[in-house]
Every structure is written in C-alpha cells, then in structure tokens.
N, C-alpha and C positions, 0 to 999 in steps of 0.2 A: 529418422528424427534427429534433430540437432538441438542440444541444450546450450543456450547462451547464458553465461553468468558474468556479471560485473560486480565486484565487491570493492568498496572504497571507503576510506575514512575522510569525511568532509570537515573542513574548517568549521568550528563551532558557530561562528557568525554567519555561515552560509548554509547551515543544516536545514533550516525551515524552508529556505528558497529551493534548495536541492530537492527536498521531499515533495514540495508543491509541483515542481517541474516533472519529476518522475511519476507522480500520480497522474498528471495529465497525459504524459507520454504512454503510460501503461494502458490507460483507458482507450486511447487511440489504437495502440498496437493490438489489443485483444480482438478487434474487429477486422484486422487485416487478413487478406488471403494467405492461408498457410500457417497462421498463428494458432497453436494449440493451447497456449497459456502464456500469461505475462503477469508477474507478481513482484512486489517490492517487500523486502524484509528489513527490519531493524534488528541490529545485534543487541541482545539483552545483557551481554557481558562486557562489551566494549562500547563506550559512548561515541556518538557521531559516526558510527559505521552503518552503511546502507548496502543492501545487495539487491540487484534486480536480476530476475531470471526470466527467460523466454524459451518456449519450446516451439520449434519450427518443423513443419512437415517435411521440407526438403531444403537442400542447399540453395536451390533457385529462389525459394521463398525468403530464406535468410538473406541472400545477396540483395534482393529487391529491398528488403527492410534496411539493410546497412547503407544502401544508397539513398534512402528516403530523407526528406527534409526533417521528418520527425526524429530520426536517429541522431540528427545534429543536436537535439536536446539532451540526449544521453551523453554525447561528447562534451557538451557544455558543462554538464554536471561533473563529468570526469575532471574537467579543468578546475573545479572547486575543491578537488581532493588535496589533502595535506601531504600525501605521498602517492607514488604511482599506483593506480588501481590495478586490481587483478582481473584480467579479462580472459575468459576461457570459452571455447566452442568444443563441445563434446558430442561425438556421434553416438547415437543409441541404436543398436541393431536389434535389441530385444528388451521387452519390458513386461514385468509381471506385477501382481498385486498381492492381496491378502492370502491368496492360495499358497504362496511361497512360505509365508509364516506358518500357516496351518500345516503344510507338509513337513516343515522342519520341526515343529513341536509335536507332531503325531508320535504317540508311543507305539513302538512296534514290538 
C-alpha cells in the first residue's frame, strides 16, 4: 500500500475554491481502480490549511492516478498555496487496528 499526502496552506481568497475542487476530485478518486481511500482534512489549529490523503493498493495504481487528468486538479490546488505544499508518498508494508491498542493496554 502507498499513502499519498498533500498538505498545503491556501491563500484565504482561494480557500473555498480549493476545497470545492478537492471535494470533486476526491469523489472521483474514490472509485478509481486501486484506490483504497481518499479524504480531505481541514486543520483546526491553522487557518486555510487543507490536507488530502489517498491510499493506493500498488505503485502501478498510484502512477496511473498521478498521470490522470483528475490529478491535474490537485496540482491546480497546489498552485493556490501560499507556500510550497508538503507532498509525501509513504509505503506501508504492514497495518494493524484496534488489536494493537488492546494488546498494548492489556495488564499482564
């Protein structure tokens, strides 16, 4: 799996437009082959900060997405940023859930 993250501070006068574009892009992305999740987050501590995350099954699926016309919308929003966006692609080789919390909190 690959976790794609883009975090950016958008100019205040472009914030609503950026959010609208990201919402549409996320809806489209969620139904694409290999997409395991796509979400938009607003930072509650810093104004005008948006983050989009996507989880892809494989590098091939991610590459197809990065080459798509829809990804151009994300690039367009990045151009609305007031400073350089933080873009990351993290490979996930293992993932667990609540069982990890339960195991850690178990009294032995």
